[in-house]
Every structure is written in C-alpha cells, then in structure tokens.
N, C-alpha and C positions, 0 to 999 in steps of 0.2 A: 441228358435227354433232350430231344428237340423241343423248340419253344412251342410247337402245336401240341406235342405231348403234354407239356406242363400246362398249356390252357385247357387240354381235355380233363385232367385231374382237377385243376382249379373248378373247371364247371361241374363236374361229378360232385365235388365237395360243396359247392354253393347250392346246388339242387337239394342235396342231403340236408343242409342247413336250412333252407326255405322249408322243406318237408318237415323237419322238427319244429320250425316255428309255427306251422300250421297245426301241428298235433297239439303243442303247448297252448296254442290259442283255444282250441277246441277243449282242452282239459281244463283251462282256466274258467271258460265260460260256462261249461256245463257237463264236466266230467266225462263219462263213457258216453252218454248221450250226445255231448258236445263234440266228441271225437267222430261218432258215426255220421253226425250232421256234416261235419266239415268232409269227412271222406267222400260222402255222396255227392255233395256238392262240386268237390274236386273233379270226381269223375264225370259228371255231366258238363261242367265247365271245359275241361280239358277235351272231351269228345266233341263238343261244339266247334271248340277253336281248331281242333285237329282236321275235322272234315270240312269245314266251311271257311277256314282262314283264307283260301285263294279267292273264293267268289267275293268275299267281303272286302278284301284289299284291292281286287281289281275294279270292283264297282265304285269304291271310294274315289278312285282318280279318274274315273270315266275311261278306262282303258278299253282299247279296241284291238281285236285279234288282226295280226297282219300276216300274209302269206309270203312265200319265197319269191313269189312273182312280184309282190309289191315292195318288199326291201330284200333284194338278192345278197347285198353285202352283209347286211346284218345277220341274215339266216346263215350265211357261209360261215361267220365267225362262230355263231353258237353252235352250229353243227361240229365244227373242228374242236370247238372246247369240250363239248358234251362227250364226242368220242374219246379224247383225252383222259376224261373222267371215267369213261366207261358206263354213262349213263345214257338212257334214251332221249332223243331230241324233245326238249321241253317246248311249250306252247310259247309263242312270241306275242307280246303286247306293246302297244305306244299309247301313253296318255298324252293328252293336250295340254298339260300343264307346262308353263314357261320355265319353272323351277328346275335346274339341272338336277336329275336324280335317277335312280334305278333300284329295282328290289326284285327279289325271287321270292316266290311263295309255292304252296302245295304241300301235301302230306307225305310225299314220297317222290323219288326221282321218276317214277312212272305217272305221276299227277302233278308235275312240276309246271311253272310259268314263270317266265321272265318279263319284266316290264320296264321300258325306258321311257323317259320323258321327251317331249319335243324338244324342251330345253337342253337336255344333255346332248341330243343329236346335233343341235346348232353349234355346240362350242367344242365338242371333242372332235380330234381326227380318228382315223381308223385304229391307228395304234393304241392310242388311249382307250377308245370305246373297247377294244379288245382286252385291255387290263381290267376295266370295269365289268365285263361280262365274265371275266375269268373268275373275279371276287364273287359275283353273283351266283355262278354255278358252283363256287365252293361251298356256298351256304347249302345249297341241296345236296352236294356230296357229303357234307358234315353233318346232315340232318338237323341243321340248325333251326329250322322251321318248327320241326317237332319240339326240340328243346325249348324254343321260345314259347311255344303253346302251353307246354307243362309248366314251365316258370310262370308264365303269366296266369294260368288257371289257378297255381296254388296261392300266388300273391293275392289274387282277387277274393280267394276263400279267407285269406287272413283278414283282409279288409272288410269283408262281408261280417265275419265273427266279431271283429272289433266294433263295427258298426252296431251289431245285434247287442253287444256288451254295453255299448253306451246306453241304449235304450233300456236293457235290462237293469243297469245302475240307477236309472231313474224312476223305474217302478219295482225296484227291491226284488228281481229275481235274477237268475243266470249263475248262481253257485250253489253247491251242495251244502245241506244244513249242517254237516258235520265238520264242515270247514271252520278254522277259527276264523271268528267275524272279521278282526282286523287283518289277518293275513288274506283272507278271500278278497277284501275289499282293496288291498294294496295290488294284488295280482290283477284284480280287474281294471284297476287305473293305470296298471303299466301295460296292459293289453290295449286300452283305448288309446293311451298317448303313444306308446312306443311300438306297438304292432305294425301299423301302415307304414310307419318310416322305416323300420328294419325290413318290411317286406319290400318296399321300394329299392332300398339301398342293395339289397342282396340280388333282387331282379335286375338293376342296373349293372352291377359287377357281372353278372351272367352274359348279359348283351354285350358288354364291352369285351369280355374275354372270347365271345364267338366272332366279333368283328375283327379283332387281331388275328383269330385263325383263318378267317376267309381272306384276309389280305395275304397271309402267308402261303396258303394253300393256292390261291389263285394265280399269285406271283410265281410259285413253282410250276404250276401247270403251264402258263404262258411263257415261262423263262425269262421274263421282261419286267422284274419289278419296279424300275423307272417309268414305265409306261404308266402304271397304276399311280405311282406317286405323283407324276405330271398331271393326270386326271383328277386327282384329289385336289391338287393345288388350284386347278381350274375352277372346279365345283365349288370349293370354298370361297373363292374370290367372287364368283357371280351370285351364289345363294344369298349374300348378304344384301344384294340389290333386288333379289327375286325370291324372297321367302314364301313358303306355302302360308296360305291364311290359316290363321290359329282358330280351325273348326273342330268341332268334336268328332265328325266322321273321318277326319284326315289323321288325328292325333293317333290311333292305334297303328296305322299303316307307317307312320313315319319311323316306328321302331325297326321295321323291315328295311328300310332304305339305306344305301351306301353311306350317305351323310344325313346327320340331322338336318332337316329342311327348316327348322325353327331357330330363332334367336334364342340362345341358352346362356347369356351372360349372368355373372353374379351367382346366386345361390343356386338358380336353376341348373348351372353347369355341372354342380355336384350330382344332380340326379339325371344327368343327360345318358340316354341309352347308348351313345357312341363316345368312343373314346377322343381326346382331344386330337384335332386334325394335324397338327404339327407332329405330335408324337407318332402317329401312324406314318406319316410322311418320312420322318427319321427312321423308323424302323425299316420301311422299305429300302431306303438308301443304303443302309447297313447291309441288308440281304444281298443288294446289287455289289456293293464293295466286297463283301465275303466271298460271292461267287467270282469276282475278277481275281481275287488273290488266290483262290484255290486253283483256278484255271492257270 
C-alpha cells in the first residue's frame, strides 16, 4: 500500500482512539450525563473551529489579501497547482512576519486560503516556493484542516472534562453513587493526570501523519520532491534565527504551518505538531531517488 494510504489509515485509527478517549473521559466523570456533555461540547467546539478557523488563523498573523496584479508569479504558481489538484483557486494572503513559513486554512477547497510570510518569500527561489505551495494545497486537497479541527475539538473536550474532574474531585462530585468508591476515585485520578497527556500525544501523532501525507501529495503533484526538501532545509536553517514570538494568539496557527516556527527542543520536541525536519527531508530525497530508479 502507498505510504499516503497508510497515513490515511493511521489518521482514521488515531481519530477513533481520540474519540474513545473523549467518551471514556465523559463516562468516568459523569456517566451518561458526562457522555452527553462531552458530545455537545465536541459539536460546538468542532463547529466553531470548522467555520471560523480561516479567519482566526489569518488574523493572528496579520495577513493581507494579495491580488494577481500585486503578485503575478505567486498567483500563477497557485493557479497551476490548484488546477493539478482539481480544486478552485484559493485566496492568497501574505503575512508581514519575517519568520519563513506558510500555511493553508479553510473548511473546504471552495473556502480555502493560502498564506505565505514575507520571510519565506525572501529566502526561497521560485522552484522551492512551488514545492512549498504544493505542500499547502495538498493539505486542502486532503481535507487536513477539517481533520485537524475535529482532532483539536475532541482533544479540547478531553482536557475540559479532565479539568472539570479535577474540580469535581476537590468538591466530592463527578461520579455515580453506585460506582465502587475506590474504583471511581482511581478512574478520576487517571482522567485528571493522564487524560490531557494522552489527548496531546494522539493529537500530535495525527498532525505529524498529515504533514507526511502533505509532503508526499505535494511532491507528487509538483513532480519535484527535491524542491520541497531544499525549501525545508532553508526554512529550518533560518527559523532558528527568526522564531515566531511565543504568544498565545500565534500558538494555534503554528500547527497549520509547514514548519514548527517555535523552538521545540527537549521534552517539547515529543509533543511537537510537526515531524522532525530531517526525517521529512530524508523521505523526500527517497521519493526523488525512487522516481529516478523507476524512470
């Protein structure tokens, strides 16, 4: 099976696991009532993320819409790649941020937007930029924004229920009276301590899987895996000197970007939403070598 197919199966399995964690958290905290509350919160959270993620993300990086007259080369590349994916032309935005990065957002291909930063336009040549835009349009084609919204919404529910369980434990409520006292208490403690960690780990695994898929889909469409590999090398080298500020309003958008714009060494690396850059580059080089061998 193609690696993208395996990534798709992995994502489906992880979404299922995340949903099971959410339902288990609701059951531990409040039985059927807890399940209902968790489900309603999930619907609301996912709905907001699904319909407004593009506006939130673009506003957070102060992105400005650019026309074909303002940036003909960039529009030409996006139009070519959108046609190759069989999707409508997405809106194109540029952020004044000097950190080199790019992201795609929007609830569907008809409501998609692609944003590049001033920093990435400064350091990449046209071929490398094409590789990056191929990656971003692959996210749109693969419905990754929707997948990320669902995963993020469910993870938020788990963390919310765990927080409520913590308060419930302090005030002596949150589990059914017919449960065994010790068993209910152990379950509550596991939810409080392990629930948020498990949700974060699974959400991270989903995000990494989708990044690998977008790399492969984008490289297939452009026919030039090495262009994206070269772009990732440059982005990785320059991002160290130009990291995004660690601000709350930029943190959610960072998960959408082609490269993690924050420093994530040590333990934080384990919870990074992006795979290690060297692994991504290695996979792309293998793709190019395989294509050369087959030719």
